[in-house]
C-alpha positions in Angstrom: 113.2 94.6 102.8 114.5 96.5 99.9 117.8 97.7 98.9 118.3 101.2 100.0 118.7 103.9 97.2 122.0 105.4 96.8 121.3 108.4 94.5 118.3 110.3 93.3 117.6 107.9 90.3 117.7 104.9 92.5 115.4 106.7 95.0 112.7 107.4 92.3 113.0 104.0 90.9 112.4 102.4 94.1 109.4 104.4 94.6 108.1 103.9 91.2 108.5 100.1 91.6 106.6 100.1 94.9 104.1 102.9 94.3 100.9 100.6 94.6 102.1 99.5 98.2 103.1 102.9 99.2 99.9 104.5 97.9 98.2 102.0 100.1 100.1 102.9 103.1 99.3 106.7 102.4 95.6 105.9 102.1 95.6 103.8 105.2 97.9 105.7 107.5 98.3 109.4 106.5 96.8 111.4 109.4 94.8 113.5 106.9 93.5 110.5 105.1 90.6 110.1 107.4 90.8 106.3 107.1 89.9 104.3 110.2 93.0 103.2 112.1 94.1 99.6 111.7 94.0 97.8 114.9 97.5 96.7 116.0 99.0 95.7 119.3 101.0 98.7 120.4 104.6 97.4 121.4 106.2 100.8 122.1 103.7 102.8 124.1 105.9 105.7 124.6 106.8 106.3 121.2 103.0 105.7 120.3 102.0 108.5 122.7 104.4 111.0 121.0 103.4 109.8 117.6 99.8 110.5 118.6 100.7 114.1 119.3 102.5 114.3 116.0 99.6 112.7 114.0 97.3 115.4 115.6 99.6 118.1 114.4 99.9 116.7 111.0 96.0 116.3 110.7 95.4 120.0 111.4 98.5 121.6 110.3 99.4 122.9 106.9 97.2 123.4 104.0 94.0 121.2 103.5 94.9 118.5 101.1 93.9 114.9 100.0 97.2 113.0 100.8 96.8 110.5 98.0 96.1 113.3 95.3 99.2 115.0 96.6 101.2 111.9 96.5 100.1 111.2 92.9 100.7 114.7 91.8 104.2 114.7 93.5 105.2 111.3 92.0 104.2 112.5 88.6 106.1 115.7 88.9 109.0 114.0 90.8 108.5 116.7 93.5 110.9 115.4 96.3 110.0 117.9 98.9 106.3 117.2 98.9 106.7 113.5 98.5 109.3 113.1 101.3 107.0 115.1 103.5 103.9 112.9 102.7 106.1 109.7 103.2 107.3 111.0 106.6 103.9 112.0 107.7 102.5 108.5 106.5 105.4 106.9 108.6 104.2 108.7 111.7 100.7 107.6 111.1 101.6 103.9 111.3 100.9 102.5 114.9 104.2 101.8 116.9 103.7 98.1 116.7 105.9 95.4 115.4 103.0 94.3 113.4 103.8 97.3 111.0 106.7 95.1 109.4 103.9 92.8 108.1 102.5 95.8 106.0 103.3 95.4 102.4 105.6 98.2 101.4 106.6 99.3 105.0 110.3 98.2 104.7 110.4 100.3 101.4 108.7 103.3 103.2 111.3 103.3 105.7 114.1 103.1 103.1 112.6 106.0 101.2 112.4 108.2 104.4 115.7 107.3 105.6 117.4 107.8 102.3 115.6 111.1 101.4 118.9 112.8 101.4 119.5 111.1 98.0 117.2 113.7 96.6 119.0 116.6 98.2 121.6 116.4 101.0 120.1 119.0 102.8 117.1 116.8 103.6 119.2 114.5 105.8 118.2 114.9 109.2 116.1 118.1 108.7 112.3 118.7 109.2 110.4 118.6 105.9 108.2 121.7 106.0 105.9 123.4 103.4 
């Protein structure tokens, strides 16, 4: 588990320090990545059913994009809205399983998503849209 960031500088530093593991999660789990799903025992079936619906919406919604290319570009430009959207979409792509805590970078991903308000207070509790 990481230390949660307290401001935008710490948020971007946390992402930069963990970019390789976060990139790997985007590749493996973003609903538009096209990667085969990792087989994990679902431990929250109700939440998984809801996430499946959201994954489907993410996969067909918005503009066509390669999530990894978008991630890399947003990281380079420090485009907070785009990167937070991608991280949240990736989080929804991860199976509702206690096994997810064994994924390298998962705790950091959770911290970055939950502390997105560090980039902009208006992001707290809001839906990230394009």
